[in-house]
N, CA, C and O atoms as a GROMACS GRO file, in nm:
protein
  404
    1MET      N    1  17.645   6.680   6.459
    1MET     CA    2  17.756   6.654   6.372
    1MET      C    3  17.720   6.698   6.230
    1MET      O    4  17.615   6.657   6.180
    2PRO      N    5  17.802   6.779   6.164
    2PRO     CA    6  17.769   6.827   6.030
    2PRO      C    7  17.780   6.714   5.927
    2PRO      O    8  17.864   6.625   5.938
    3ARG      N    9  17.691   6.721   5.828
    3ARG     CA   10  17.692   6.621   5.721
    3ARG      C   11  17.786   6.665   5.610
    3ARG      O   12  17.805   6.784   5.587
    4GLU      N   13  17.845   6.567   5.541
    4GLU     CA   14  17.926   6.597   5.425
    4GLU      C   15  17.837   6.653   5.315
    4GLU      O   16  17.717   6.629   5.314
    5TYR      N   17  17.896   6.729   5.223
    5TYR     CA   18  17.820   6.793   5.116
    5TYR      C   19  17.738   6.692   5.036
    5TYR      O   20  17.619   6.713   5.013
    6ASP      N   21  17.800   6.580   4.994
    6ASP     CA   22  17.729   6.481   4.913
    6ASP      C   23  17.607   6.426   4.984
    6ASP      O   24  17.510   6.387   4.919
    7GLU      N   25  17.610   6.421   5.117
    7GLU     CA   26  17.498   6.365   5.192
    7GLU      C   27  17.380   6.461   5.201
    7GLU      O   28  17.272   6.422   5.245
    8LYS      N   29  17.398   6.585   5.160
    8LYS     CA   30  17.291   6.684   5.166
    8LYS      C   31  17.203   6.682   5.041
    8LYS      O   32  17.107   6.758   5.033
    9ARG      N   33  17.235   6.597   4.946
    9ARG     CA   34  17.156   6.589   4.824
    9ARG      C   35  17.016   6.534   4.854
    9ARG      O   36  16.997   6.457   4.948
   10ASP      N   37  16.920   6.576   4.773
   10ASP     CA   38  16.784   6.524   4.787
   10ASP      C   39  16.776   6.378   4.746
   10ASP      O   40  16.696   6.302   4.801
   11PHE      N   41  16.859   6.338   4.649
   11PHE     CA   42  16.860   6.200   4.601
   11PHE      C   43  17.003   6.149   4.602
   11PHE      O   44  17.095   6.220   4.562
   12ILE      N   45  17.022   6.028   4.648
   12ILE     CA   46  17.154   5.967   4.652
   12ILE      C   47  17.197   5.929   4.512
   12ILE      O   48  17.118   5.877   4.434
   13ARG      N   49  17.324   5.956   4.480
   13ARG     CA   50  17.380   5.914   4.352
   13ARG      C   51  17.428   5.770   4.362
   13ARG      O   52  17.485   5.728   4.462
   14ILE      N   53  17.402   5.696   4.256
   14ILE     CA   54  17.446   5.557   4.248
   14ILE      C   55  17.546   5.548   4.133
   14ILE      O   56  17.519   5.594   4.022
   15THR      N   57  17.661   5.489   4.161
   15THR     CA   58  17.760   5.468   4.056
   15THR      C   59  17.707   5.362   3.960
   15THR      O   60  17.661   5.256   4.001
   16VAL      N   61  17.715   5.393   3.832
   16VAL     CA   62  17.662   5.306   3.728
   16VAL      C   63  17.769   5.291   3.619
   16VAL      O   64  17.846   5.384   3.594
   17ASP      N   65  17.772   5.177   3.556
   17ASP     CA   66  17.859   5.155   3.441
   17ASP      C   67  17.773   5.088   3.335
   17ASP      O   68  17.771   4.966   3.322
   18SER      N   69  17.701   5.170   3.260
   18SER     CA   70  17.605   5.117   3.164
   18SER      C   71  17.609   5.201   3.036
   18SER      O   72  17.637   5.321   3.040
   19ASP      N   73  17.579   5.138   2.925
   19ASP     CA   74  17.571   5.210   2.798
   19ASP      C   75  17.447   5.298   2.798
   19ASP      O   76  17.345   5.267   2.860
   20ILE      N   77  17.458   5.410   2.726
   20ILE     CA   78  17.346   5.501   2.708
   20ILE      C   79  17.337   5.535   2.560
   20ILE      O   80  17.438   5.554   2.493
   21ARG      N   81  17.216   5.543   2.510
   21ARG     CA   82  17.190   5.595   2.376
   21ARG      C   83  17.119   5.728   2.397
   21ARG      O   84  17.029   5.738   2.481
   22PHE      N   85  17.158   5.829   2.321
   22PHE     CA   86  17.095   5.960   2.339
   22PHE      C   87  17.086   6.033   2.206
   22PHE      O   88  17.163   6.008   2.114
   23SER      N   89  16.989   6.124   2.199
   23SER     CA   90  16.976   6.208   2.081
   23SER      C   91  16.926   6.345   2.124
   23SER      O   92  16.838   6.358   2.210
   24LEU      N   93  16.982   6.445   2.063
   24LEU     CA   94  16.939   6.583   2.086
   24LEU      C   95  16.797   6.594   2.035
   24LEU      O   96  16.767   6.550   1.924
   25SER      N   97  16.708   6.652   2.116
   25SER     CA   98  16.567   6.662   2.078
   25SER      C   99  16.552   6.723   1.939
   25SER      O  100  16.606   6.830   1.910
   26GLY      N  101  16.479   6.652   1.854
   26GLY     CA  102  16.453   6.700   1.719
   26GLY      C  103  16.558   6.661   1.617
   26GLY      O  104  16.536   6.680   1.497
   27SER      N  105  16.673   6.606   1.660
   27SER     CA  106  16.779   6.575   1.564
   27SER      C  107  16.757   6.441   1.494
   27SER      O  108  16.789   6.426   1.376
   28GLY      N  109  16.702   6.343   1.567
   28GLY     CA  110  16.684   6.210   1.511
   28GLY      C  111  16.813   6.131   1.497
   28GLY      O  112  16.810   6.016   1.454
   29GLN      N  113  16.927   6.191   1.532
   29GLN     CA  114  17.057   6.124   1.522
   29GLN      C  115  17.095   6.065   1.658
   29GLN      O  116  17.122   6.139   1.753
   30GLU      N  117  17.097   5.933   1.666
   30GLU     CA  118  17.129   5.866   1.792
   30GLU      C  119  17.280   5.853   1.810
   30GLU      O  120  17.353   5.821   1.717
   31GLU      N  121  17.325   5.880   1.933
   31GLU     CA  122  17.466   5.868   1.968
   31GLU      C  123  17.477   5.777   2.090
   31GLU      O  124  17.378   5.745   2.154
   32HIS      N  125  17.600   5.737   2.119
   32HIS     CA  126  17.624   5.642   2.228
   32HIS      C  127  17.721   5.701   2.328
   32HIS      O  128  17.807   5.782   2.294
   33GLY      N  129  17.706   5.659   2.453
   33GLY     CA  130  17.794   5.702   2.559
   33GLY      C  131  17.792   5.602   2.672
   33GLY      O  132  17.750   5.488   2.655
   34LYS      N  133  17.839   5.646   2.788
   34LYS     CA  134  17.848   5.559   2.906
   34LYS      C  135  17.798   5.637   3.028
   34LYS      O  136  17.850   5.745   3.057
   35VAL      N  137  17.698   5.583   3.098
   35VAL     CA  138  17.647   5.644   3.221
   35VAL      C  139  17.745   5.615   3.334
   35VAL      O  140  17.790   5.501   3.349
   36THR      N  141  17.779   5.718   3.413
   36THR     CA  142  17.872   5.697   3.526
   36THR      C  143  17.801   5.705   3.660
   36THR      O  144  17.843   5.639   3.755
   37ASN      N  145  17.694   5.784   3.670
   37ASN     CA  146  17.613   5.783   3.791
   37ASN      C  147  17.472   5.827   3.760
   37ASN      O  148  17.444   5.893   3.660
   38LEU      N  149  17.382   5.788   3.852
   38LEU     CA  150  17.239   5.810   3.831
   38LEU      C  151  17.175   5.836   3.966
   38LEU      O  152  17.213   5.776   4.067
   39SER      N  153  17.076   5.925   3.968
   39SER     CA  154  17.000   5.950   4.090
   39SER      C  155  16.853   5.962   4.052
   39SER      O  156  16.818   5.950   3.934
   40GLY      N  157  16.770   5.986   4.149
   40GLY     CA  158  16.628   6.003   4.124
   40GLY      C  159  16.597   6.131   4.049
   40GLY      O  160  16.485   6.150   4.001
   41ARG      N  161  16.694   6.219   4.039
   41ARG     CA  162  16.672   6.348   3.974
   41ARG      C  163  16.756   6.370   3.850
   41ARG      O  164  16.720   6.451   3.765
   42GLY      N  165  16.870   6.300   3.838
   42GLY     CA  166  16.956   6.329   3.725
   42GLY      C  167  17.058   6.220   3.698
   42GLY      O  168  17.051   6.110   3.753
   43MET      N  169  17.153   6.254   3.611
   43MET     CA  170  17.254   6.158   3.571
   43MET      C  171  17.379   6.228   3.522
   43MET      O  172  17.378   6.347   3.489
   44MET      N  173  17.486   6.151   3.517
   44MET     CA  174  17.611   6.195   3.459
   44MET      C  175  17.649   6.090   3.356
   44MET      O  176  17.647   5.970   3.386
   45PHE      N  177  17.683   6.133   3.235
   45PHE     CA  178  17.728   6.037   3.134
   45PHE      C  179  17.843   6.095   3.054
   45PHE      O  180  17.862   6.216   3.048
   46ILE      N  181  17.918   6.005   2.992
   46ILE     CA  182  18.032   6.042   2.910
   46ILE      C  183  17.991   6.028   2.764
   46ILE      O  184  17.932   5.928   2.724
   47ALA      N  185  18.022   6.132   2.685
   47ALA     CA  186  17.989   6.132   2.543
   47ALA      C  187  18.112   6.172   2.463
   47ALA      O  188  18.200   6.242   2.514
   48ASP      N  189  18.119   6.128   2.338
   48ASP     CA  190  18.231   6.165   2.252
   48ASP      C  191  18.222   6.311   2.208
   48ASP      O  192  18.324   6.374   2.179
   49ARG      N  193  18.101   6.364   2.204
   49ARG     CA  194  18.084   6.502   2.158
   49ARG      C  195  18.030   6.589   2.270
   49ARG      O  196  17.965   6.541   2.363
   50SER      N  197  18.056   6.715   2.258
   50SER     CA  198  18.007   6.811   2.357
   50SER      C  199  17.859   6.842   2.330
   50SER      O  200  17.813   6.842   2.216
   51LEU      N  201  17.788   6.870   2.436
   51LEU     CA  202  17.652   6.923   2.426
   51LEU      C  203  17.656   7.062   2.487
   51LEU      O  204  17.758   7.104   2.541
   52VAL      N  205  17.546   7.134   2.478
   52VAL     CA  206  17.538   7.271   2.529
   52VAL      C  207  17.444   7.273   2.649
   52VAL      O  208  17.339   7.209   2.648
   53VAL      N  209  17.482   7.348   2.752
   53VAL     CA  210  17.395   7.364   2.868
   53VAL      C  211  17.259   7.413   2.821
   53VAL      O  212  17.250   7.505   2.739
   54GLU      N  213  17.154   7.352   2.872
   54GLU     CA  214  17.013   7.376   2.839
   54GLU      C  215  16.966   7.293   2.720
   54GLU      O  216  16.847   7.298   2.687
   55ASP      N  217  17.055   7.216   2.653
   55ASP     CA  218  17.009   7.125   2.548
   55ASP      C  219  16.908   7.027   2.608
   55ASP      O  220  16.922   6.987   2.724
   56ARG      N  221  16.809   6.990   2.530
   56ARG     CA  222  16.712   6.887   2.567
   56ARG      C  223  16.752   6.760   2.493
   56ARG      O  224  16.773   6.762   2.372
   57VAL      N  225  16.763   6.651   2.568
   57VAL     CA  226  16.815   6.527   2.513
   57VAL      C  227  16.724   6.411   2.554
   57VAL      O  228  16.681   6.403   2.668
   58GLU      N  229  16.696   6.322   2.459
   58GLU     CA  230  16.624   6.199   2.490
   58GLU      C  231  16.727   6.090   2.516
   58GLU      O  232  16.817   6.069   2.435
   59VAL      N  233  16.715   6.021   2.629
   59VAL     CA  234  16.812   5.918   2.667
   59VAL      C  235  16.744   5.783   2.686
   59VAL      O  236  16.627   5.775   2.724
   60ARG      N  237  16.821   5.677   2.658
   60ARG     CA  238  16.777   5.539   2.681
   60ARG      C  239  16.892   5.464   2.744
   60ARG      O  240  17.002   5.457   2.690
   61ILE      N  241  16.864   5.407   2.861
   61ILE     CA  242  16.963   5.326   2.932
   61ILE      C  243  16.905   5.186   2.947
   61ILE      O  244  16.795   5.168   2.998
   62HIS      N  245  16.980   5.087   2.902
   62HIS     CA  246  16.939   4.947   2.912
   62HIS      C  247  17.049   4.870   2.984
   62HIS      O  248  17.138   4.817   2.919
   63PRO      N  249  17.044   4.864   3.118
   63PRO     CA  250  17.147   4.792   3.194
   63PRO      C  251  17.155   4.646   3.152
   63PRO      O  252  17.057   4.586   3.109
   64GLU      N  253  17.274   4.590   3.167
   64GLU     CA  254  17.296   4.450   3.127
   64GLU      C  255  17.249   4.351   3.232
   64GLU      O  256  17.245   4.231   3.205
   65ASN      N  257  17.214   4.398   3.353
   65ASN     CA  258  17.166   4.305   3.456
   65ASN      C  259  17.014   4.310   3.464
   65ASN      O  260  16.951   4.402   3.412
   66ASP      N  261  16.957   4.210   3.529
   66ASP     CA  262  16.812   4.202   3.542
   66ASP      C  263  16.759   4.277   3.665
   66ASP      O  264  16.638   4.289   3.682
   67VAL      N  265  16.848   4.326   3.748
   67VAL     CA  266  16.810   4.394   3.871
   67VAL      C  267  16.771   4.540   3.845
   67VAL      O  268  16.675   4.590   3.902
   68THR      N  269  16.846   4.606   3.758
   68THR     CA  270  16.823   4.748   3.730
   68THR      C  271  16.729   4.762   3.611
   68THR      O  272  16.756   4.708   3.504
   69PRO      N  273  16.619   4.836   3.628
   69PRO     CA  274  16.525   4.853   3.516
   69PRO      C  275  16.580   4.951   3.411
   69PRO      O  276  16.662   5.036   3.444
   70PRO      N  277  16.536   4.939   3.287
   70PRO     CA  278  16.578   5.035   3.184
   70PRO      C  279  16.518   5.173   3.212
   70PRO      O  280  16.420   5.185   3.287
   71LEU      N  281  16.577   5.275   3.152
   71LEU     CA  282  16.528   5.412   3.168
   71LEU      C  283  16.518   5.477   3.031
   71LEU      O  284  16.612   5.473   2.953
   72HIS      N  285  16.404   5.535   3.004
   72HIS     CA  286  16.381   5.614   2.881
   72HIS      C  287  16.327   5.748   2.929
   72HIS      O  288  16.221   5.753   2.991
   73ALA      N  289  16.400   5.857   2.902
   73ALA     CA  290  16.362   5.986   2.960
   73ALA      C  291  16.408   6.102   2.873
   73ALA      O  292  16.497   6.089   2.789
   74ASN      N  293  16.345   6.216   2.895
   74ASN     CA  294  16.393   6.344   2.843
   74ASN      C  295  16.470   6.412   2.955
   74ASN      O  296  16.422   6.420   3.068
   75VAL      N  297  16.588   6.462   2.923
   75VAL     CA  298  16.671   6.529   3.022
   75VAL      C  299  16.712   6.667   2.970
   75VAL      O  300  16.707   6.695   2.850
   76ARG      N  301  16.755   6.752   3.065
   76ARG     CA  302  16.807   6.885   3.031
   76ARG      C  303  16.952   6.890   3.077
   76ARG      O  304  16.982   6.861   3.192
   77VAL      N  305  17.041   6.928   2.986
   77VAL     CA  306  17.184   6.936   3.018
   77VAL      C  307  17.208   7.055   3.110
   77VAL      O  308  17.165   7.167   3.081
   78VAL      N  309  17.277   7.030   3.222
   78VAL     CA  310  17.307   7.137   3.318
   78VAL      C  311  17.456   7.161   3.336
   78VAL      O  312  17.497   7.263   3.393
   79ARG      N  313  17.539   7.066   3.286
   79ARG     CA  314  17.683   7.084   3.302
   79ARG      C  315  17.755   7.003   3.194
   79ARG      O  316  17.716   6.891   3.163
   80VAL      N  317  17.862   7.063   3.137
   80VAL     CA  318  17.944   6.995   3.038
   80VAL      C  319  18.090   7.023   3.072
   80VAL      O  320  18.131   7.139   3.081
   81ASN      N  321  18.169   6.916   3.090
   81ASN     CA  322  18.311   6.931   3.119
   81ASN      C  323  18.392   6.844   3.024
   81ASN      O  324  18.359   6.727   3.004
   82LYS      N  325  18.496   6.901   2.965
   82LYS     CA  326  18.589   6.823   2.883
   82LYS      C  327  18.668   6.733   2.976
   82LYS      O  328  18.717   6.778   3.079
   83LEU      N  329  18.681   6.605   2.940
   83LEU     CA  330  18.760   6.513   3.021
   83LEU      C  331  18.908   6.551   3.011
   83LEU      O  332  18.956   6.584   2.903
   84ARG      N  333  18.978   6.546   3.123
   84ARG     CA  334  19.119   6.587   3.125
   84ARG      C  335  19.214   6.479   3.074
   84ARG      O  336  19.309   6.510   3.003
   85HIS      N  337  19.188   6.355   3.110
   85HIS     CA  338  19.283   6.248   3.080
   85HIS      C  339  19.232   6.148   2.978
   85HIS      O  340  19.285   6.038   2.965
   86ALA      N  341  19.128   6.187   2.905
   86ALA     CA  342  19.072   6.098   2.803
   86ALA      C  343  18.992   6.183   2.704
   86ALA      O  344  18.963   6.299   2.729
   87ASP      N  345  18.958   6.123   2.592
   87ASP     CA  346  18.874   6.191   2.495
   87ASP      C  347  18.730   6.189   2.545
   87ASP      O  348  18.687   6.094   2.611
   88GLY      N  349  18.657   6.293   2.514
   88GLY     CA  350  18.516   6.295   2.547
   88GLY      C  351  18.477   6.404   2.644
   88GLY      O  352  18.559   6.487   2.685
   89TYR      N  353  18.350   6.403   2.679
   89TYR     CA  354  18.290   6.506   2.764
   89TYR      C  355  18.204   6.441   2.872
   89TYR      O  356  18.136   6.342   2.847
   90GLU      N  357  18.209   6.498   2.989
   90GLU     CA  358  18.125   6.456   3.101
   90GLU      C  359  18.001   6.545   3.098
   90GLU      O  360  18.012   6.668   3.109
   91ILE      N  361  17.885   6.484   3.084
   91ILE     CA  362  17.759   6.558   3.071
   91ILE      C  363  17.674   6.535   3.196
   91ILE      O  364  17.642   6.421   3.230
   92GLY      N  365  17.637   6.643   3.263
   92GLY     CA  366  17.546   6.636   3.377
   92GLY      C  367  17.408   6.678   3.329
   92GLY      O  368  17.394   6.779   3.260
   93ALA      N  369  17.305   6.600   3.365
   93ALA     CA  370  17.171   6.630   3.316
   93ALA      C  371  17.066   6.605   3.423
   93ALA      O  372  17.082   6.516   3.507
   94VAL      N  373  16.961   6.682   3.419
   94VAL     CA  374  16.848   6.669   3.511
   94VAL      C  375  16.734   6.601   3.434
   94VAL      O  376  16.702   6.639   3.322
   95ILE      N  377  16.674   6.500   3.497
   95ILE     CA  378  16.562   6.430   3.435
   95ILE      C  379  16.439   6.521   3.437
   95ILE      O  380  16.397   6.570   3.542
   96GLN      N  381  16.383   6.543   3.319
   96GLN     CA  382  16.264   6.628   3.305
   96GLN      C  383  16.136   6.547   3.295
   96GLN      O  384  16.032   6.587   3.346
   97GLU      N  385  16.146   6.431   3.228
   97GLU     CA  386  16.026   6.351   3.203
   97GLU      C  387  16.066   6.205   3.178
   97GLU      O  388  16.156   6.178   3.098
   98ILE      N  389  15.999   6.112   3.246
   98ILE     CA  390  16.017   5.970   3.221
   98ILE      C  391  15.922   5.931   3.108
   98ILE      O  392  15.804   5.966   3.112
   99LEU      N  393  15.973   5.860   3.008
   99LEU     CA  394  15.893   5.822   2.891
   99LEU      C  395  15.864   5.673   2.892
   99LEU      O  396  15.940   5.594   2.947
  100ASP      N  397  15.753   5.636   2.831
  100ASP     CA  398  15.720   5.494   2.812
  100ASP      C  399  15.791   5.445   2.688
  100ASP      O  400  15.815   5.520   2.593
  101ASP      N  401  15.825   5.318   2.689
  101ASP     CA  402  15.888   5.260   2.569
  101ASP      C  403  15.784   5.225   2.467
  101ASP      O  404  15.818   5.175   2.360
   0.00000   0.00000   0.00000
């Protein structure tokens, strides 16, 4: 039986609704957004401003529950889409390095 496309991923995506703080590497300017999904390899988040594919971004996610651990990482932007029915941009990123706090 053939598998659905989403099931062929190396890492399962988990739907997340958590705040994210991020800054473009070297900018020192922190911005805020909302994480929509997360996997062992990457993430999708919503931001008010557009980023550019290949941008390097430092991200910090601090979930509000005690079950999910925080994440501090460097990511590389691989996809940017303007939201159709709301303000903002959907940013797809690959995790490059997990950082210590």
